[in-house]
C-alpha positions, 0 to 999 in steps of 0.5 A: 500500499502507498499510504499518505498523510494529508490535510483535506479541503475542510481542514481535517488531517487524514490518512489516504491511499495515494491515486492520482495526484491532487485526490487520495482514497480516504482510510480510517483506523490505526496506522500501526494497527488496521487501516480500512478504506472508507470508499470515500475519495478526498482532494488533497489540500496539503500533503504532510509527511507520512508520519509524525516521528516519534523518534529519528535515529539517523546513521552516519558513514553507512555507504562504502563510497561515501566514507570514501569519499569523506576521507574516513575508514568504513565504520566497524559499528553503526554511527548514531546520532539523532535529530529532533522531532522538531527538524521534520518537514512536509513534501513542498516545505521550504528547507530554511537555512539557519541564520545562525549558520553564517556561511553557506555550507548547508548540504544535502543527504538523500537518505532511505528512511525506515518506519518502525510499525511496532514496538521493537526491542532486542530484536534479532537480524533475521526478525528485523525487517519484521518490525518494518511498517514501511519506507519513505524517502528522507533528506538528512539536511546538514549544515556542516559547520554546525556539524563538525566544528561548533558542535563540541564533537557532536552531530545533533546541532548540525543535523537538527535545525528546524525543516532539517528532516524532510520525509515523504511524500508516500509510506510505501509498506513493507510488503511492497518492498521486500528487499530495501537493499536493492533500491536506486537512490537519487539527489537531483539539485536544481535539475542536476543528478548530484547523487545516484546510487543503490542502498546496496552499497550500505555498509550495514544493512536495514536489518544490521541497523534495526537489531543494532538500535533496538539493543537494550533500546525500545523502538517505538512505533512511528520512530524513524531511522535514517539509513545514511547516504551515498557518495557526491554530497556537496562538501566532497565536491571540487569546489564544494556545492552548497544549498542556497535560497532558490534551490530545489532539491529532489530526493528520488528513491526506486519504488517510493517516488520523489520528495521535493523541497524548495530552499529559502533563506531563514527569514524568506 
C-alpha cells in the first residue's frame, strides 16, 4: 500500500491511499494497527509527511563510497546520531537556511527512511524486517560548520535545525518492498543529479541497523531510521556545492517516489 497523510479541503488531517495527484482514497483506523478503506475520495489540499515521528535515529557514514569520499575508514559499528522531531518538514515545505549559520555550508543528503511499525526491543537480524511498517524518502539536511566545527564533537546541532528532516511523500508498506537493499537512490539539485547510487552499498543493512539500535533500547512505533547517504554530497565536491535560497532539491528513491522541497533563507 502507498499511504499518504494530508489535510483535506475542510482542514482535517487524514490518511489516504495514493491515487492520482491531488486526491486520495480515504483510510480510517490506526496506521500502526489496522487501516480500512472508507470508499470515500478526498481532495488533497496539503500533503504532509506520511508520519509524525516518535524518534528520529540517523546513521552516519553508512555507504562505502561516501566514507571513501569523506576520507575516513568505514566504521566497524554503526555511527548513530539523532534529530529532534521538530526538524520534520513536509513535502513542498521550504528547507530554511539557519540564520545562525553565517556561511553557505548547508548540504544535501538523500536517505532511505525506515519506519518502525511495532514496538521493537532486542530484535534479531533475522526478525528485524518484521518490525518495519514501511519506507519513505528522507533528506538529512546538514549544516556542516555546526556538524563538524561548532558542535563540540556532536552532530545533532548541525543536523537538527528546524526543517532539516523532510520526509515523504508516500509511505510504502514493507510488503511492497521485500528487499530494501536493492533500491536506486538519488539527489537532484536544480535539475542536476548530484547523488545517484543504490542502497546495496550500505555498510550496515536495514536489518542490521534495526537489530543494533534495538539492543536494550525500545524502538517505538513511528520511530524513523535514516539509513545514511551515498557519495556525491556537496562538501566532498571540488569546489563544494552548498544549498542556497531559491534552490529546489528532489530526493528520489525507486519504488517510493520523489520528495521535493525548495530552499529558502531563514526569514524567507
